[in-house]
VOPAGU-2260 file (C-alpha; in pm, 1 decimal, decimal comma):
REM VOPAGU-2260
SITE   aa  ch    i         X         Y         Z
SITE  MET   A    0    3275,0    1650,9    6072,4
SITE  LYS   A    1    3405,1    1805,8    5749,7
SITE  ARG   A    2    3298,9    2150,0    5871,2
SITE  ILE   A    3    3522,1    2101,5    6173,9
SITE  THR   A    4    3820,8    1998,5    5962,4
SITE  ALA   A    5    3755,2    2297,7    5739,4
SITE  LEU   A    6    3772,3    2514,2    6049,0
SITE  LEU   A    7    4097,4    2353,0    6159,5
SITE  ALA   A    8    4262,1    2411,7    5822,3
SITE  GLY   A    9    4087,0    2730,7    5730,4
SITE  ALA   A   10    4104,9    2979,2    6016,7
SITE  ALA   A   11    4418,9    3069,6    6204,6
SITE  LEU   A   12    4196,1    3237,0    6462,6
SITE  VAL   A   13    4093,8    2912,6    6630,4
SITE  PHE   A   14    4443,1    2852,8    6759,5
SITE  SER   A   15    4476,3    3188,3    6928,8
SITE  LEU   A   16    4214,3    3039,8    7161,6
SITE  GLN   A   17    4499,7    2855,0    7332,0
SITE  GLY   A   18    4578,0    3168,2    7529,0
SITE  CYS   A   19    4224,9    3259,8    7630,2
SITE  THR   A   20    4028,1    2943,0    7709,5
SITE  ALA   A   21    3987,4    2772,5    8043,6
SITE  SER   A   22    4245,8    2516,2    8155,8
SITE  THR   A   23    4198,7    2180,1    7987,8
SITE  ALA   A   24    4186,7    1837,2    8142,5
SITE  ASP   A   25    4512,3    1643,9    8148,8
SITE  GLN   A   26    4379,6    1307,2    8033,1
SITE  ARG   A   27    4507,4    1150,3    7711,6
SITE  VAL   A   28    4258,2     970,8    7489,3
SITE  ALA   A   29    4392,8     687,2    7280,5
SITE  GLY   A   30    4319,4     658,7    6910,8
SITE  ALA   A   31    4495,7     691,2    6577,4
SITE  ALA   A   32    4371,4     759,8    6228,7
SITE  ALA   A   33    4366,1     494,3    5963,0
SITE  VAL   A   34    4596,6     642,0    5699,7
SITE  PRO   A   35    4634,2     459,8    5366,6
SITE  ALA   A   36    4969,8     284,8    5332,7
SITE  ALA   A   37    5032,8     456,9    4999,5
SITE  THR   A   38    4993,4     795,2    5168,5
SITE  LEU   A   39    5235,4     700,6    5444,9
SITE  GLU   A   40    5487,8     586,8    5185,1
SITE  ARG   A   41    5463,3     916,5    4994,8
SITE  ILE   A   42    5539,6    1109,2    5314,2
SITE  GLN   A   43    5891,5     965,8    5306,2
SITE  THR   A   44    5968,6    1118,2    4965,7
SITE  ALA   A   45    5735,1    1414,3    4936,0
SITE  GLY   A   46    5651,1    1716,9    5141,8
SITE  PRO   A   47    5379,2    1977,4    5176,0
SITE  ALA   A   48    5269,2    2127,0    4845,2
SITE  LEU   A   49    5412,1    2456,0    4723,7
SITE  TRP   A   50    5285,1    2664,1    4430,5
SITE  LYS   A   51    5426,1    2963,8    4247,5
SITE  VAL   A   52    5257,7    3253,9    4072,7
SITE  ALA   A   53    5491,5    3473,2    3870,0
SITE  ASP   A   54    5520,1    3737,4    3602,3
SITE  GLU   A   55    5819,6    3930,2    3468,1
SITE  ASP   A   56    5917,5    4096,2    3794,9
SITE  THR   A   57    5704,4    3937,1    4069,2
SITE  THR   A   58    5701,1    3592,6    4229,3
SITE  ILE   A   59    5443,5    3482,4    4484,3
SITE  PHE   A   60    5486,1    3145,9    4655,4
SITE  LEU   A   61    5166,8    2984,1    4789,4
SITE  PHE   A   62    5216,4    2749,8    5082,5
SITE  GLY   A   63    4938,7    2572,5    5270,0
SITE  THR   A   64    4978,3    2548,8    5646,4
SITE  VAL   A   65    4830,3    2342,4    5927,4
SITE  HIS   A   66    4775,1    2564,9    6228,1
SITE  ILE   A   67    4825,1    2294,0    6490,2
SITE  LEU   A   68    5044,4    1981,7    6475,9
SITE  PRO   A   69    5180,7    1709,6    6702,2
SITE  GLU   A   70    5532,4    1770,7    6829,1
SITE  GLY   A   71    5818,5    1643,6    6615,0
SITE  LYS   A   72    5666,9    1663,0    6267,9
SITE  GLN   A   73    5944,1    1727,5    6013,0
SITE  TRP   A   74    5780,1    1912,5    5724,7
SITE  LEU   A   75    6015,3    2202,2    5638,1
SITE  THR   A   76    6156,4    2081,9    5304,6
SITE  PRO   A   77    6449,5    2241,7    5118,3
SITE  ALA   A   78    6204,5    2376,4    4857,8
SITE  VAL   A   79    5997,9    2555,3    5121,8
SITE  SER   A   80    6308,5    2686,1    5298,1
SITE  GLN   A   81    6451,8    2818,5    4973,7
SITE  ALA   A   82    6124,9    2988,3    4878,7
SITE  LEU   A   83    6106,2    3154,3    5219,0
SITE  SER   A   84    6468,5    3268,9    5223,7
SITE  SER   A   85    6440,4    3415,1    4873,0
SITE  SER   A   86    6134,5    3625,4    4962,1
SITE  ASP   A   87    6110,9    3991,6    5055,3
SITE  VAL   A   88    5799,7    3952,9    5270,0
SITE  MET   A   89    5603,9    3673,9    5440,9
SITE  VAL   A   90    5226,4    3713,8    5423,6
SITE  THR   A   91    5004,7    3516,7    5662,1
SITE  GLU   A   92    4634,0    3516,5    5742,0
SITE  ILE   A   93    4689,5    3714,5    6062,3
SITE  LEU   A   94    5002,1    3881,8    6194,9
SITE  ALA   A   95    5167,8    3666,0    6460,1
SITE  SER   A   96    5203,9    3972,3    6679,4
SITE  GLU   A   97    4827,2    4026,0    6669,6
SITE  MET   A   98    4744,7    3663,1    6745,4
SITE  GLY   A   99    4965,0    3669,6    7054,1
SITE  ASP   A  100    4855,9    4010,9    7176,2
SITE  ALA   A  101    4695,6    3990,2    7521,1
SITE  ALA   A  102    4462,6    4282,7    7450,4
SITE  MET   A  103    4338,4    4115,3    7131,8
SITE  GLN   A  104    4279,5    3787,1    7312,0
SITE  GLN   A  105    4076,5    3977,2    7570,2
SITE  ARG   A  106    3882,6    4145,1    7290,4
SITE  MET   A  107    3815,7    3805,2    7134,3
SITE  MET   A  108    3681,0    3675,9    7464,4
SITE  GLN   A  109    3453,4    3978,8    7494,8
SITE  LEU   A  110    3312,0    3925,4    7147,3
SITE  GLY   A  111    3264,6    3554,8    7219,4
SITE  MET   A  112    3054,4    3612,0    7531,2
SITE  LEU   A  113    2675,6    3603,2    7555,9
SITE  PRO   A  114    2484,8    3901,0    7695,7
SITE  GLN   A  115    2462,9    3910,4    8073,3
SITE  GLY   A  116    2179,5    3696,2    8204,5
SITE  GLN   A  117    2188,7    3454,2    7911,0
SITE  THR   A  118    2359,6    3114,5    7914,7
SITE  LEU   A  119    2469,8    2885,8    7635,6
SITE  ARG   A  120    2279,5    2582,2    7757,7
SITE  SER   A  121    1958,3    2785,4    7785,0
SITE  LEU   A  122    1976,6    2834,4    7405,8
SITE  LEU   A  123    1977,0    2458,3    7343,1
SITE  ASN   A  124    1679,6    2226,4    7332,1
SITE  ALA   A  125    1682,3    1912,2    7543,7
SITE  GLU   A  126    1839,3    1693,1    7275,5
SITE  GLN   A  127    2106,0    1948,8    7185,6
SITE  ARG   A  128    2188,5    2007,3    7549,7
SITE  ALA   A  129    2228,6    1635,0    7616,4
SITE  THR   A  130    2466,1    1598,7    7321,2
SITE  TYR   A  131    2669,8    1898,3    7433,6
SITE  GLU   A  132    2692,8    1795,9    7798,4
SITE  THR   A  133    2790,1    1439,4    7704,4
SITE  ALA   A  134    3082,3    1570,9    7499,0
SITE  LEU   A  135    3202,1    1786,7    7788,6
SITE  GLN   A  136    3171,4    1496,1    8030,1
SITE  LYS   A  137    3391,5    1278,0    7808,0
SITE  LEU   A  138    3653,5    1553,7    7813,1
SITE  ASN   A  139    3633,0    1580,6    8195,3
SITE  ILE   A  140    3501,4    1936,7    8167,0
SITE  PRO   A  141    3222,1    2057,1    8400,5
SITE  ALA   A  142    2898,1    2121,7    8214,0
SITE  GLU   A  143    2884,0    2487,6    8316,1
SITE  THR   A  144    3238,5    2574,6    8201,3
SITE  PHE   A  145    3138,6    2749,4    7876,8
SITE  ASP   A  146    2794,9    2872,2    7980,9
SITE  GLN   A  147    2888,1    3234,6    7909,3
SITE  PHE   A  148    3021,4    3156,6    7558,5
SITE  LYS   A  149    2832,6    3224,5    7239,4
SITE  PRO   A  150    2770,6    2900,6    7048,0
SITE  TRP   A  151    3045,2    2971,3    6790,6
SITE  MET   A  152    3301,5    3034,2    7064,9
SITE  ALA   A  153    3206,4    2716,2    7247,8
SITE  ALA   A  154    3224,8    2518,7    6921,9
SITE  MET   A  155    3571,4    2648,5    6840,1
SITE  THR   A  156    3694,7    2574,2    7191,7
SITE  LEU   A  157    3541,1    2228,5    7186,8
SITE  SER   A  158    3711,3    2152,3    6853,9
SITE  LEU   A  159    4050,7    2245,9    6997,4
SITE  LEU   A  160    4046,6    2076,2    7338,4
SITE  PRO   A  161    4046,4    1710,5    7221,1
SITE  LEU   A  162    4348,0    1785,4    7004,1
SITE  ILE   A  163    4545,0    1939,7    7288,8
SITE  GLN   A  164    4448,6    1653,0    7517,6
SITE  GLN   A  165    4581,6    1404,4    7261,3
SITE  GLY   A  166    4917,2    1557,8    7179,0
SITE  TYR   A  167    4853,3    1835,7    6927,6
SITE  ASN   A  168    5008,6    2170,6    7009,1
SITE  PRO   A  169    4942,8    2515,5    6857,9
SITE  GLU   A  170    5304,9    2598,1    6941,6
SITE  ALA   A  171    5407,2    2324,1    6695,5
SITE  GLY   A  172    5190,6    2471,2    6419,7
SITE  VAL   A  173    5338,5    2566,4    6084,1
SITE  GLU   A  174    5304,7    2943,4    6130,0
SITE  LYS   A  175    5510,6    2928,3    6448,4
SITE  ALA   A  176    5791,9    2744,4    6269,3
SITE  LEU   A  177    5777,9    2978,2    5970,1
SITE  GLU   A  178    5805,7    3278,8    6200,9
SITE  GLN   A  179    6123,4    3134,3    6348,8
SITE  ALA   A  180    6267,5    3031,3    6012,2
SITE  ALA   A  181    6195,5    3371,4    5857,6
SITE  GLY   A  182    6399,2    3562,8    6112,4
SITE  GLN   A  183    6351,3    3922,6    6217,9
SITE  ASP   A  184    6475,1    4085,3    5898,6
SITE  LEU   A  185    6202,7    3949,7    5669,4
SITE  GLN   A  186    5906,5    4184,7    5636,4
SITE  ARG   A  187    5566,3    4066,8    5761,7
SITE  ALA   A  188    5218,9    4136,6    5624,7
SITE  ALA   A  189    4872,2    3988,4    5675,8
SITE  LEU   A  190    4561,8    3929,0    5467,8
SITE  GLU   A  191    4317,3    3976,9    5753,3
SITE  THR   A  192    4283,2    4087,3    6113,6
SITE  VAL   A  193    4171,1    3883,0    6412,0
SITE  GLU   A  194    3847,7    4083,9    6425,9
SITE  GLN   A  195    3775,2    4001,8    6061,8
SITE  GLN   A  196    3813,3    3631,4    6133,7
SITE  ILE   A  197    3596,7    3661,6    6445,1
SITE  ALA   A  198    3326,4    3821,2    6228,9
SITE  VAL   A  199    3317,6    3509,2    6006,6
SITE  PHE   A  200    3162,8    3323,3    6301,3
SITE  ASP   A  201    3009,1    3597,4    6512,9
SITE  GLN   A  202    2790,1    3725,3    6229,2
SITE  MET   A  203    2639,3    3384,2    6156,8
SITE  PRO   A  204    2273,5    3347,6    6262,2
SITE  GLN   A  205    2239,4    3198,1    6608,5
SITE  ALA   A  206    2069,5    2886,8    6469,4
SITE  ALA   A  207    2371,2    2821,8    6244,9
SITE  GLN   A  208    2605,8    2872,5    6539,5
SITE  ILE   A  209    2410,0    2622,7    6747,4
SITE  ALA   A  210    2412,7    2369,5    6463,3
SITE  PHE   A  211    2790,3    2411,5    6443,2
SITE  LEU   A  212    2822,7    2356,8    6819,7
SITE  VAL   A  213    2605,2    2046,3    6822,0
SITE  GLU   A  214    2792,6    1890,6    6530,9
SITE  THR   A  215    3122,1    1962,2    6704,4
SITE  ALA   A  216    2993,8    1797,9    7022,0
SITE  GLN   A  217    2868,8    1494,8    6829,5
SITE  ASP   A  218    3205,7    1444,4    6663,8
SITE  ALA   A  219    3442,2    1548,7    6943,2
SITE  GLU   A  220    3588,6    1198,4    6967,7
SITE  ASN   A  221    3657,1    1190,9    6591,9
SITE  ILE   A  222    3831,5    1526,6    6558,3
SITE  LYS   A  223    4179,6    1395,4    6629,6
SITE  PRO   A  224    4162,6    1092,8    6394,6
SITE  MET   A  225    4023,3    1316,6    6118,2
SITE  LEU   A  226    4300,6    1571,5    6164,1
SITE  ASP   A  227    4556,6    1288,3    6167,9
SITE  ARG   A  228    4438,5    1194,9    5819,3
SITE  MET   A  229    4447,4    1554,4    5704,2
SITE  VAL   A  230    4800,8    1607,7    5836,2
SITE  ALA   A  231    4918,8    1288,5    5666,7
SITE  ALA   A  232    4776,3    1404,5    5332,7
SITE  TRP   A  233    4931,4    1748,7    5380,8
SITE  MET   A  234    5275,7    1608,6    5462,6
SITE  ALA   A  235    5254,9    1383,6    5158,2
SITE  GLY   A  236    5179,4    1682,1    4936,5
SITE  ASP   A  237    4852,2    1515,7    4835,7
SITE  ALA   A  238    4631,2    1820,8    4781,7
SITE  ASP   A  239    4356,8    1611,9    4618,9
SITE  LEU   A  240    4324,9    1382,8    4921,5
SITE  LEU   A  241    4337,1    1682,3    5153,2
SITE  ALA   A  242    4051,3    1839,9    4959,6
SITE  ARG   A  243    3843,8    1522,5    4979,6
SITE  ILE   A  244    3892,3    1497,5    5354,6
SITE  MET   A  245    3803,7    1862,2    5404,8
SITE  ASN   A  246    3537,6    1952,1    5157,6
SITE  GLU   A  247    3305,3    1650,2    5139,8
SITE  GLY   A  248    2994,2    1739,9    5330,0
SITE  MET   A  249    3051,2    2114,1    5326,6
SITE  GLU   A  250    2734,0    2142,7    5121,3
SITE  SER   A  251    2539,7    2063,6    5439,0
SITE  ASN   A  252    2637,3    2406,2    5572,6
SITE  PRO   A  253    2680,9    2629,0    5266,3
SITE  LEU   A  254    2682,2    2945,2    5477,4
SITE  LEU   A  255    2987,8    2833,1    5674,6
SITE  ALA   A  256    3162,1    2708,1    5361,2
SITE  GLU   A  257    3102,6    3039,7    5186,5
SITE  ARG   A  258    3212,6    3254,0    5479,6
SITE  LEU   A  259    3503,7    3043,2    5601,5
SITE  LEU   A  260    3652,8    2930,4    5270,4
SITE  TYR   A  261    3512,8    3052,5    4939,4
SITE  GLU   A  262    3461,5    3422,6    5007,0
SITE  ARG   A  263    3806,5    3451,8    5157,6
SITE  ASN   A  264    3961,6    3255,5    4870,7
SITE  ARG   A  265    3812,4    3503,7    4624,4
SITE  ASN   A  266    3947,3    3792,6    4827,8
SITE  TRP   A  267    4294,5    3642,9    4841,0
SITE  ALA   A  268    4300,2    3570,0    4468,9
SITE  GLU   A  269    4218,6    3936,1    4412,8
SITE  TRP   A  270    4497,7    4030,0    4653,6
SITE  ILE   A  271    4743,9    3818,3    4452,4
SITE  ASP   A  272    4626,7    3977,4    4128,0
SITE  GLN   A  273    4690,8    4323,5    4269,3
SITE  ARG   A  274    5021,2    4224,7    4428,8
SITE  LEU   A  275    5151,0    4109,8    4091,6
SITE  GLN   A  276    5152,6    4476,1    3991,1
SITE  GLN   A  277    5442,2    4531,7    4233,2
SITE  PRO   A  278    5788,8    4382,9    4183,1
SITE  GLY   A  279    5941,8    4150,9    4441,4
SITE  THR   A  280    5907,7    3805,1    4593,4
SITE  VAL   A  281    5633,4    3709,4    4839,1
SITE  PHE   A  282    5594,0    3399,0    5054,9
SITE  MET   A  283    5221,1    3363,0    5123,2
SITE  ALA   A  284    5128,5    3106,9    5391,2
SITE  VAL   A  285    4759,9    3034,5    5452,9
SITE  GLY   A  286    4558,6    2740,7    5583,0
SITE  ALA   A  287    4602,6    2439,1    5357,3
SITE  GLY   A  288    4227,7    2413,5    5309,5
SITE  HIS   A  289    4236,1    2731,6    5102,2
SITE  LEU   A  290    4473,4    2576,9    4848,6
SITE  ALA   A  291    4293,8    2246,1    4788,6
SITE  GLY   A  292    3982,9    2134,5    4606,1
SITE  GLU   A  293    3710,8    2322,1    4422,7
SITE  ASN   A  294    3679,1    2695,0    4484,2
SITE  SER   A  295    4037,7    2709,6    4607,5
SITE  VAL   A  296    4253,6    3018,5    4572,1
SITE  GLN   A  297    4405,3    2860,1    4261,2
SITE  ASP   A  298    4061,4    2809,1    4107,0
SITE  TYR   A  299    3979,0    3175,8    4149,3
SITE  LEU   A  300    4318,3    3271,8    4006,6
SITE  VAL   A  301    4233,8    3073,9    3691,9
SITE  GLN   A  302    3921,1    3287,5    3654,4
SITE  GLN   A  303    4151,9    3588,1    3641,4
SITE  ASN   A  304    4381,4    3418,8    3387,0
SITE  ILE   A  305    4656,0    3371,4    3644,3
SITE  ALA   A  306    4835,2    3037,8    3658,4
SITE  ALA   A  307    4962,4    2883,1    3981,2
SITE  THR   A  308    5231,8    2623,9    3908,4
SITE  ARG   A  309    5289,7    2333,6    4151,3
């Protein structure tokens, strides 16, 4: 389950799937997360965490995002607004223009497809197939719907559909709101491309992809309550709780943890180090999972003697 929450907070790519997956069922599944009362109370007075890295002539704000949210969440605090408005450029994981590009979505679908003549369910053993088909049945999705998908593509789609069915919306995600708040005059830059994020999953061994799919299917009913907890911790500015929700259990799939989180965190810390050589102010918005817990971007900055101040 923690691998799925890491995906939801760690890769903007998953939410570009909204434009290229099959139509979802229209049922609504009841269920709410059990969020500690103390966390709910902090939400009233706090807000999502914001860090700053600075030297004599450069300031880089680090803001953790959640790529998909329920409608109506009020998270844009004065501190975040001021940091954004004072910046010369907004840096995100992927350019919004690339995520919404129809040609790129088509390319993503092509890369996520199995070779002709092969089907997803034929790659699964009897037990795995039963788990997978049961999850689809509960979502009112025909068993053959994703037969042409590679396991990683099916897993990502299956992690997204329960959220959409239960009120989450990629259009309500933080990046969408930041794009609107930033306006057209603010420069845009990105740390990665869509194809680079696709490679994180597509280059995993098939056995690891299947394990990811089966775990997603096993926990499909728990994805929304888990993300509810994560969003509550994020809105409360509780990075420690967010890290606990996300990172516990990642050791069970060290390859995914390394590729999805740690390797990219190291790369981004290096990017920050190099960007400090140029004057100006940068607003850097990446998945909140990259800015929480061990092996976070901040941890790798410390290794380079760079301090990130909350």
